[in-house]
DRENDO-1510 file (C-alpha; in Angstrom, 1 decimal, always signed):
<recs>
REC; n; res; u; v; w
REC; 1; MET; +55.8; +0.0; -46.2 .
REC; 2; ALA; +52.9; -1.6; -44.0 .
REC; 3; ALA; +55.3; -0.7; -41.1 .
REC; 4; GLU; +55.6; +3.1; -42.5 .
REC; 5; ALA; +52.0; +3.2; -42.9 .
REC; 6; HIS; +51.4; +1.8; -39.6 .
REC; 7; ALA; +53.8; +4.3; -38.0 .
REC; 8; ALA; +51.9; +7.1; -39.6 .
REC; 9; SER; +48.6; +6.0; -38.9 .
REC; 10; GLY; +49.8; +6.1; -35.3 .
REC; 11; ALA; +51.6; +9.6; -35.5 .
REC; 12; GLN; +48.1; +10.7; -37.0 .
REC; 13; HIS; +46.5; +9.0; -33.9 .
REC; 14; GLY; +48.4; +11.0; -31.6 .
REC; 15; HIS; +48.0; +13.9; -33.0 .
REC; 16; ALA; +44.2; +13.6; -33.0 .
REC; 17; HIS; +44.3; +12.6; -29.2 .
REC; 18; ASP; +46.7; +15.6; -28.7 .
REC; 19; ALA; +43.9; +18.2; -30.4 .
REC; 20; GLY; +41.2; +16.2; -28.4 .
REC; 21; ASP; +43.4; +17.1; -25.4 .
REC; 22; HIS; +43.4; +20.6; -25.7 .
REC; 23; HIS; +40.9; +21.6; -28.6 .
REC; 24; GLY; +38.1; +19.2; -28.7 .
REC; 25; PRO; +35.9; +16.8; -26.4 .
REC; 26; LEU; +37.9; +13.3; -27.7 .
REC; 27; GLN; +39.0; +11.5; -24.7 .
REC; 28; HIS; +42.2; +9.4; -24.9 .
REC; 29; GLN; +41.0; +6.0; -24.6 .
REC; 30; PHE; +38.8; +6.6; -27.9 .
REC; 31; ASP; +39.8; +6.3; -31.5 .
REC; 32; THR; +37.2; +8.6; -33.0 .
REC; 33; LEU; +34.1; +10.9; -31.9 .
REC; 34; PRO; +31.6; +9.0; -33.1 .
REC; 35; GLN; +33.0; +6.1; -31.3 .
REC; 36; GLN; +33.1; +7.8; -28.0 .
REC; 37; ARG; +29.8; +9.4; -28.4 .
REC; 38; GLU; +28.2; +5.6; -29.1 .
REC; 39; CYS; +30.2; +4.3; -26.2 .
REC; 40; PHE; +28.8; +7.4; -23.9 .
REC; 41; SER; +25.1; +6.9; -25.0 .
REC; 42; LEU; +25.0; +3.1; -24.7 .
REC; 43; GLY; +26.5; +3.4; -21.0 .
REC; 44; MET; +23.7; +6.0; -20.6 .
REC; 45; TRP; +21.1; +3.9; -21.8 .
REC; 46; LEU; +22.4; +0.9; -19.6 .
REC; 47; PHE; +22.1; +3.0; -16.6 .
REC; 48; LEU; +18.4; +4.2; -17.6 .
REC; 49; ALA; +17.5; +0.7; -17.9 .
REC; 50; THR; +19.1; +0.0; -14.4 .
REC; 51; GLU; +16.7; +3.0; -13.2 .
REC; 52; VAL; +13.5; +1.6; -14.9 .
REC; 53; MET; +14.3; -1.7; -12.8 .
REC; 54; MET; +14.7; -0.1; -9.9 .
REC; 55; PHE; +11.5; +1.9; -10.0 .
REC; 56; GLY; +10.0; -1.4; -11.9 .
REC; 57; GLY; +10.2; -3.2; -8.4 .
REC; 58; LEU; +8.2; -0.3; -6.5 .
REC; 59; PHE; +5.3; -0.4; -9.1 .
REC; 60; PHE; +5.1; -3.9; -8.8 .
REC; 61; VAL; +4.9; -3.5; -5.1 .
REC; 62; TYR; +2.3; -1.0; -5.6 .
REC; 63; ALA; +0.1; -3.1; -8.0 .
REC; 64; LEU; +0.1; -6.0; -5.6 .
REC; 65; TYR; -0.8; -4.3; -2.6 .
REC; 66; ARG; -3.7; -2.2; -4.7 .
REC; 67; TRP; -5.1; -5.1; -5.8 .
REC; 68; MET; -5.1; -6.9; -2.6 .
REC; 69; GLN; -6.6; -3.7; -0.6 .
REC; 70; PRO; -8.2; -1.2; -3.4 .
REC; 71; ALA; -10.3; +0.3; -0.6 .
REC; 72; ALA; -7.5; +1.1; +1.4 .
REC; 73; PHE; -5.6; +2.5; -1.5 .
REC; 74; HIS; -8.9; +4.5; -2.5 .
REC; 75; GLU; -8.9; +6.0; +1.1 .
REC; 76; GLY; -5.2; +6.9; +0.7 .
REC; 77; SER; -5.3; +8.3; -2.2 .
REC; 78; GLY; -8.3; +10.5; -1.1 .
REC; 79; HIS; -6.2; +12.3; +1.1 .
REC; 80; LEU; -3.6; +13.6; -1.7 .
REC; 81; ASN; -3.6; +17.3; -2.7 .
REC; 82; ILE; -4.6; +16.7; -6.6 .
REC; 83; GLN; -4.2; +20.4; -7.6 .
REC; 84; LEU; -0.6; +20.5; -6.3 .
REC; 85; GLY; +0.0; +17.2; -7.9 .
REC; 86; THR; -1.4; +18.5; -11.4 .
REC; 87; ILE; +0.7; +21.7; -11.2 .
REC; 88; ASN; +3.7; +19.7; -10.5 .
REC; 89; THR; +2.8; +17.5; -13.6 .
REC; 90; PHE; +2.8; +20.6; -15.6 .
REC; 91; VAL; +5.9; +22.0; -14.2 .
REC; 92; LEU; +7.8; +18.9; -15.1 .
REC; 93; LEU; +6.1; +18.6; -18.3 .
REC; 94; PHE; +7.4; +22.3; -19.2 .
REC; 95; SER; +10.9; +21.2; -17.9 .
REC; 96; SER; +11.0; +18.7; -20.2 .
REC; 97; TRP; +10.9; +21.2; -23.1 .
REC; 98; THR; +13.2; +23.8; -21.8 .
REC; 99; MET; +15.8; +20.7; -21.7 .
REC; 100; ALA; +15.3; +19.5; -24.8 .
REC; 101; ARG; +15.8; +23.6; -25.8 .
REC; 102; ALA; +19.0; +23.1; -24.0 .
REC; 103; VAL; +20.3; +20.0; -25.4 .
REC; 104; HIS; +19.3; +21.9; -28.9 .
REC; 105; ALA; +21.3; +25.1; -28.1 .
REC; 106; ALA; +24.2; +22.8; -27.0 .
REC; 107; SER; +24.2; +20.9; -30.0 .
REC; 108; SER; +24.1; +24.2; -31.9 .
REC; 109; ALA; +27.3; +25.5; -29.8 .
REC; 110; ASP; +25.1; +28.5; -28.5 .
REC; 111; ARG; +26.9; +29.0; -25.1 .
REC; 112; ARG; +24.2; +31.8; -23.7 .
REC; 113; ALA; +20.8; +30.0; -25.0 .
REC; 114; THR; +22.5; +26.9; -23.3 .
REC; 115; GLN; +22.8; +28.4; -20.2 .
REC; 116; MET; +19.4; +30.2; -20.2 .
REC; 117; TRP; +17.6; +26.8; -20.6 .
REC; 118; LEU; +19.3; +24.9; -18.6 .
REC; 119; GLY; +18.5; +27.8; -16.0 .
REC; 120; ILE; +15.1; +27.6; -16.6 .
REC; 121; THR; +15.0; +23.7; -16.5 .
REC; 122; TRP; +16.7; +24.3; -13.1 .
REC; 123; VAL; +13.7; +26.7; -11.6 .
REC; 124; LEU; +11.2; +24.5; -12.7 .
REC; 125; GLY; +12.8; +21.6; -11.1 .
REC; 126; PHE; +13.2; +23.3; -7.7 .
REC; 127; ALA; +9.5; +24.5; -7.9 .
REC; 128; PHE; +8.8; +21.0; -8.1 .
REC; 129; LEU; +10.4; +20.2; -5.1 .
REC; 130; ALA; +9.4; +23.2; -3.2 .
REC; 131; ILE; +5.7; +22.1; -4.3 .
REC; 132; LYS; +6.2; +18.6; -3.0 .
REC; 133; GLY; +7.5; +19.6; +0.1 .
REC; 134; VAL; +4.2; +22.0; +0.8 .
REC; 135; GLU; +2.3; +18.7; +0.0 .
REC; 136; TRP; +4.5; +16.7; +2.2 .
REC; 137; THR; +4.2; +19.5; +5.5 .
REC; 138; ALA; +0.4; +19.0; +5.0 .
REC; 139; ASP; +0.5; +15.3; +5.6 .
REC; 140; TRP; +2.6; +15.8; +8.3 .
REC; 141; ASN; +0.1; +18.2; +9.9 .
REC; 142; GLU; -2.8; +15.8; +9.2 .
REC; 143; GLY; -0.9; +12.9; +10.8 .
REC; 144; LEU; -0.3; +10.8; +7.8 .
REC; 145; ILE; +3.0; +10.2; +8.0 .
REC; 146; PRO; +4.0; +6.2; +8.6 .
REC; 147; GLY; +6.3; +5.9; +11.6 .
REC; 148; LEU; +6.8; +9.3; +12.3 .
REC; 149; ASN; +3.4; +11.1; +12.8 .
REC; 150; TRP; +0.4; +8.8; +11.8 .
REC; 151; ASN; -2.6; +9.9; +14.0 .
REC; 152; TYR; -5.0; +11.1; +11.7 .
REC; 153; TYR; -7.6; +8.0; +12.1 .
REC; 154; GLU; -7.4; +8.3; +16.2 .
REC; 155; HIS; -9.3; +11.6; +16.3 .
REC; 156; SER; -13.1; +10.6; +16.9 .
REC; 157; GLU; -14.1; +12.8; +13.9 .
REC; 158; HIS; -12.7; +10.2; +11.8 .
REC; 159; ALA; -14.3; +7.2; +13.1 .
REC; 160; SER; -16.8; +6.8; +10.3 .
REC; 161; LYS; -13.9; +6.5; +7.6 .
REC; 162; VAL; -12.5; +3.7; +10.1 .
REC; 163; GLU; -16.0; +1.9; +10.0 .
REC; 164; ALA; -16.2; +2.5; +6.3 .
REC; 165; LEU; -12.8; +0.6; +5.7 .
REC; 166; ILE; -13.7; -2.0; +8.2 .
REC; 167; LYS; -16.8; -2.9; +6.3 .
REC; 168; GLU; -14.8; -3.0; +2.9 .
REC; 169; GLY; -12.5; -5.5; +5.1 .
REC; 170; ALA; -9.6; -3.0; +5.4 .
REC; 171; GLY; -8.5; -1.2; +8.2 .
REC; 172; THR; -6.2; +2.0; +9.0 .
REC; 173; HIS; -2.9; +0.0; +8.8 .
REC; 174; HIS; -3.9; -0.8; +5.2 .
REC; 175; VAL; -4.2; +2.8; +4.5 .
REC; 176; MET; -0.9; +3.4; +6.2 .
REC; 177; LEU; +0.6; +0.7; +3.6 .
REC; 178; TYR; -0.7; +3.2; +1.2 .
REC; 179; PHE; +1.3; +6.2; +2.3 .
REC; 180; VAL; +4.2; +4.0; +2.9 .
REC; 181; VAL; +4.4; +3.0; -1.1 .
REC; 182; TYR; +3.5; +6.5; -1.6 .
REC; 183; PHE; +6.6; +8.3; +0.2 .
REC; 184; CYS; +8.9; +5.6; -1.0 .
REC; 185; MET; +7.7; +6.2; -4.8 .
REC; 186; THR; +7.5; +10.1; -4.4 .
REC; 187; GLY; +10.6; +10.4; -2.2 .
REC; 188; LEU; +12.6; +8.1; -4.5 .
REC; 189; HIS; +11.5; +10.4; -7.2 .
REC; 190; ALA; +12.5; +13.4; -5.1 .
REC; 191; ILE; +16.0; +12.1; -4.7 .
REC; 192; HIS; +16.4; +11.8; -8.4 .
REC; 193; MET; +15.3; +15.4; -9.0 .
REC; 194; ILE; +17.7; +16.6; -6.3 .
REC; 195; ILE; +20.5; +15.0; -7.9 .
REC; 196; GLY; +19.3; +16.5; -11.3 .
REC; 197; LEU; +19.3; +19.7; -9.8 .
REC; 198; ALA; +22.8; +19.5; -8.7 .
REC; 199; ILE; +23.9; +18.3; -12.1 .
REC; 200; VAL; +22.0; +21.0; -13.9 .
REC; 201; GLY; +23.3; +23.7; -11.4 .
REC; 202; TYR; +26.7; +22.4; -12.4 .
REC; 203; PHE; +26.3; +22.4; -16.3 .
REC; 204; ILE; +24.9; +25.7; -16.0 .
REC; 205; TYR; +28.5; +26.8; -14.7 .
REC; 206; LEU; +30.3; +24.8; -17.3 .
REC; 207; ALA; +28.0; +26.6; -20.2 .
REC; 208; GLY; +28.9; +29.6; -18.9 .
REC; 209; LYS; +32.5; +28.8; -19.6 .
REC; 210; GLY; +32.0; +27.6; -22.9 .
REC; 211; MET; +32.5; +23.9; -21.9 .
REC; 212; PHE; +29.5; +22.6; -24.4 .
REC; 213; ALA; +30.3; +25.2; -27.3 .
REC; 214; ASN; +33.2; +23.4; -29.0 .
REC; 215; GLY; +31.6; +20.5; -30.1 .
REC; 216; ASN; +31.4; +18.9; -26.7 .
REC; 217; ASP; +27.4; +18.8; -26.3 .
REC; 218; GLN; +27.0; +15.3; -25.8 .
REC; 219; PRO; +27.2; +15.5; -21.9 .
REC; 220; VAL; +23.9; +18.1; -22.3 .
REC; 221; GLU; +22.6; +15.5; -24.2 .
REC; 222; ILE; +22.8; +12.7; -21.7 .
REC; 223; LEU; +21.8; +15.3; -18.8 .
REC; 224; GLY; +18.8; +15.4; -20.9 .
REC; 225; LEU; +18.2; +11.8; -21.1 .
REC; 226; TYR; +18.1; +11.4; -17.5 .
REC; 227; TRP; +16.1; +14.3; -17.1 .
REC; 228; HIS; +13.3; +13.1; -19.3 .
REC; 229; LEU; +13.5; +9.7; -17.5 .
REC; 230; VAL; +12.7; +11.4; -14.2 .
REC; 231; ASP; +9.8; +13.3; -15.9 .
REC; 232; ILE; +8.1; +9.8; -17.3 .
REC; 233; ILE; +8.4; +8.6; -13.9 .
REC; 234; TRP; +6.3; +11.4; -12.5 .
REC; 235; ILE; +3.8; +10.6; -15.5 .
REC; 236; PHE; +3.3; +7.6; -14.1 .
REC; 237; LEU; +3.0; +8.2; -10.7 .
REC; 238; PHE; +0.7; +11.0; -10.6 .
REC; 239; PRO; -2.4; +8.8; -12.2 .
REC; 240; LEU; -1.4; +5.7; -10.0 .
REC; 241; LEU; -1.1; +7.9; -6.9 .
REC; 242; TYR; -3.1; +10.9; -7.1 .
REC; 243; LEU; -6.3; +9.6; -9.1 .
REC; 244; ILE; -7.5; +6.5; -7.6 .
REC; 245; ALA; -10.0; +8.2; -6.0 .
REC; 246; GLY; -11.2; +10.3; -9.3 .
REC; 247; PHE; -10.2; +13.4; -10.5 .
REC; 248; HIS; -11.4; +16.1; -7.7 .
REC; 249; PRO; -9.8; +19.5; -8.6 .
REC; 250; PHE; -12.0; +21.8; -6.1 .
REC; 251; GLY; -10.7; +19.6; -2.9 .
REC; 252; HIS; -10.4; +16.0; -1.2 .
REC; 253; SER; -12.9; +13.2; -2.2 .
REC; 254; GLY; -15.3; +12.5; +0.5 .
REC; 255; GLY; -17.3; +9.9; +1.5 .
REC; 256; GLY; -15.0; +7.5; +3.4 .
REC; 257; ALA; -13.5; +4.3; +2.1 .
REC; 258; ALA; -16.1; +3.6; -0.5 .
REC; 259; SER; -15.4; +7.1; -2.5 .
REC; 260; GLY; -11.7; +8.1; -1.4 .
REC; 261; GLY; -10.4; +10.5; +1.5 .
REC; 262; HIS; -12.0; +13.6; +3.4 .
</recs>
């Protein structure tokens, strides 16, 4: 009897996998959909934990050098375009909402809504990178790119800022250190945005083919977790990098190292 029950169970298990292969999202290595969802979710959360540790190292470097050279970091922050940084913050916040709508649409098996919300999310993510590109272009034109184009403080009209830095016990190389940290943190974040955009674009294609309309909505949910992490990281980067010299929405703060940038 036990052998027959085991055989019957095995047959049902096989049929379930066959059905999963052709009509559902169940992968062959899992017994049930809840087991599969739990495993995939755990794997994604472990991945996100490694991402937090990676960015955590950069946040530690930032905190250490800002503690060691507050005047230089104050000066460096004053060069950033706070208007564009603020716009980008709201762009990403809105993209988090549209991604949440995409996840909800996928869970409701609404193919058209899933594709639409993913498309809006992609546009917002691209807009973020475009605005960041405008910022970085301005940094290049001003000579604020360490190792590639660093000559801002070589111009005579900025001699007073160099003197102010020296009075604070800092130098232009310390401001350069701020920009090294800035470009490492925002550059790594931008790489994650590019990866996210590539996946979102692919999911838009899959959504159009109805891939997420048959109960297979977890991939969109997992993508949403990744997207929200990238957004949350920016929420920390924005005040730490842009607001050191205070909120100056109508232009760069002035007054040299003591009050930040130009």
